[in-house]
BALOBA-1460 file (C-alpha; in Angstrom, 3 decimals):
// residues 86
<rec num="1" residu="x" x="-229.802" y="88.374" z="-145.750"/>
<rec num="2" residu="x" x="-232.007" y="90.907" z="-147.504"/>
<rec num="3" residu="x" x="-233.815" y="90.323" z="-150.741"/>
<rec num="4" residu="x" x="-234.097" y="93.036" z="-153.345"/>
<rec num="5" residu="x" x="-237.366" y="93.049" z="-155.213"/>
<rec num="6" residu="x" x="-238.259" y="95.170" z="-158.170"/>
<rec num="7" residu="x" x="-241.619" y="96.760" z="-158.674"/>
<rec num="8" residu="x" x="-243.274" y="98.872" z="-161.273"/>
<rec num="9" residu="x" x="-243.525" y="102.554" z="-160.389"/>
<rec num="10" residu="x" x="-247.086" y="103.737" z="-159.972"/>
<rec num="11" residu="x" x="-249.203" y="106.837" z="-159.625"/>
<rec num="12" residu="x" x="-248.288" y="107.233" z="-155.946"/>
<rec num="13" residu="x" x="-244.600" y="107.321" z="-156.870"/>
<rec num="14" residu="x" x="-245.314" y="109.918" z="-159.531"/>
<rec num="15" residu="x" x="-247.245" y="112.093" z="-157.100"/>
<rec num="16" residu="x" x="-244.437" y="111.760" z="-154.555"/>
<rec num="17" residu="x" x="-241.931" y="112.874" z="-157.198"/>
<rec num="18" residu="x" x="-244.069" y="115.865" z="-158.151"/>
<rec num="19" residu="x" x="-244.445" y="116.908" z="-154.502"/>
<rec num="20" residu="x" x="-240.688" y="116.517" z="-153.911"/>
<rec num="21" residu="x" x="-240.010" y="118.761" z="-156.904"/>
<rec num="22" residu="x" x="-242.465" y="121.380" z="-155.647"/>
<rec num="23" residu="x" x="-240.720" y="121.301" z="-152.247"/>
<rec num="24" residu="x" x="-237.399" y="121.744" z="-154.044"/>
<rec num="25" residu="x" x="-238.762" y="124.781" z="-155.909"/>
<rec num="26" residu="x" x="-239.999" y="126.288" z="-152.638"/>
<rec num="27" residu="x" x="-236.596" y="125.711" z="-151.038"/>
<rec num="28" residu="x" x="-234.807" y="127.294" z="-154.008"/>
<rec num="29" residu="x" x="-237.059" y="130.344" z="-153.814"/>
<rec num="30" residu="x" x="-236.560" y="130.677" z="-150.063"/>
<rec num="31" residu="x" x="-232.785" y="130.379" z="-150.291"/>
<rec num="32" residu="x" x="-232.299" y="132.647" z="-153.286"/>
<rec num="33" residu="x" x="-234.751" y="135.294" z="-152.055"/>
<rec num="34" residu="x" x="-232.629" y="135.819" z="-148.936"/>
<rec num="35" residu="x" x="-229.368" y="137.602" z="-149.819"/>
<rec num="36" residu="x" x="-227.702" y="136.203" z="-146.700"/>
<rec num="37" residu="x" x="-228.562" y="132.585" z="-147.547"/>
<rec num="38" residu="x" x="-228.063" y="132.869" z="-151.320"/>
<rec num="39" residu="x" x="-224.319" y="132.329" z="-150.919"/>
<rec num="40" residu="x" x="-225.082" y="129.080" z="-149.081"/>
<rec num="41" residu="x" x="-227.388" y="127.735" z="-151.778"/>
<rec num="42" residu="x" x="-225.408" y="124.570" z="-152.519"/>
<rec num="43" residu="x" x="-225.334" y="123.158" z="-148.982"/>
<rec num="44" residu="x" x="-228.870" y="124.341" z="-148.173"/>
<rec num="45" residu="x" x="-230.325" y="122.784" z="-151.310"/>
<rec num="46" residu="x" x="-228.373" y="119.509" z="-151.318"/>
<rec num="47" residu="x" x="-231.012" y="117.562" z="-149.360"/>
<rec num="48" residu="x" x="-234.048" y="118.771" z="-151.365"/>
<rec num="49" residu="x" x="-232.187" y="118.071" z="-154.630"/>
<rec num="50" residu="x" x="-231.321" y="114.542" z="-153.464"/>
<rec num="51" residu="x" x="-234.938" y="113.942" z="-152.385"/>
<rec num="52" residu="x" x="-236.320" y="115.081" z="-155.742"/>
<rec num="53" residu="x" x="-233.741" y="113.056" z="-157.676"/>
<rec num="54" residu="x" x="-234.482" y="109.880" z="-155.705"/>
<rec num="55" residu="x" x="-238.236" y="110.381" z="-156.112"/>
<rec num="56" residu="x" x="-237.865" y="110.874" z="-159.873"/>
<rec num="57" residu="x" x="-235.867" y="107.683" z="-160.168"/>
<rec num="58" residu="x" x="-238.327" y="105.708" z="-158.003"/>
<rec num="59" residu="x" x="-241.221" y="106.909" z="-160.173"/>
<rec num="60" residu="x" x="-239.440" y="105.971" z="-163.382"/>
<rec num="61" residu="x" x="-239.518" y="109.595" z="-164.508"/>
<rec num="62" residu="x" x="-235.791" y="110.320" z="-164.660"/>
<rec num="63" residu="x" x="-235.138" y="111.452" z="-168.215"/>
<rec num="64" residu="x" x="-238.832" y="111.950" z="-169.036"/>
<rec num="65" residu="x" x="-239.180" y="115.639" z="-168.340"/>
<rec num="66" residu="x" x="-242.368" y="116.223" z="-170.302"/>
<rec num="67" residu="x" x="-244.365" y="113.600" z="-168.390"/>
<rec num="68" residu="x" x="-242.844" y="114.740" z="-165.113"/>
<rec num="69" residu="x" x="-243.608" y="118.424" z="-165.639"/>
<rec num="70" residu="x" x="-247.179" y="117.508" z="-166.604"/>
<rec num="71" residu="x" x="-247.457" y="115.776" z="-163.216"/>
<rec num="72" residu="x" x="-245.899" y="118.737" z="-161.399"/>
<rec num="73" residu="x" x="-248.330" y="121.095" z="-163.092"/>
<rec num="74" residu="x" x="-251.266" y="118.927" z="-162.075"/>
<rec num="75" residu="x" x="-249.980" y="118.643" z="-158.492"/>
<rec num="76" residu="x" x="-249.551" y="122.408" z="-158.266"/>
<rec num="77" residu="x" x="-253.158" y="122.862" z="-159.408"/>
<rec num="78" residu="x" x="-254.494" y="120.622" z="-156.674"/>
<rec num="79" residu="x" x="-253.433" y="117.113" z="-157.495"/>
<rec num="80" residu="x" x="-255.591" y="116.253" z="-160.458"/>
<rec num="81" residu="x" x="-253.888" y="113.911" z="-162.920"/>
<rec num="82" residu="x" x="-253.148" y="115.129" z="-166.429"/>
<rec num="83" residu="x" x="-255.453" y="113.850" z="-169.148"/>
<rec num="84" residu="x" x="-254.691" y="110.245" z="-170.013"/>
<rec num="85" residu="x" x="-252.912" y="109.542" z="-166.704"/>
<rec num="86" residu="x" x="-254.302" y="107.619" z="-163.719"/>
């Protein structure tokens, strides 16, 4: 029998979510930049979308776009946390 435990999302979860989103953006660019693959966007992007969605939820950022995009911006600049964040 497994036990489900809850935990508070932390900075590592937030960084994971930001990296997953950046991977999703790279996948979107790669798929849509190739005219042959653009028609297959939905199946090619399903996994990266699911990964980013799960990471957002795990980090407690689902529905908090401003905080999340601040983290993405920081991650894209080299991983430094936005002001006021750990």
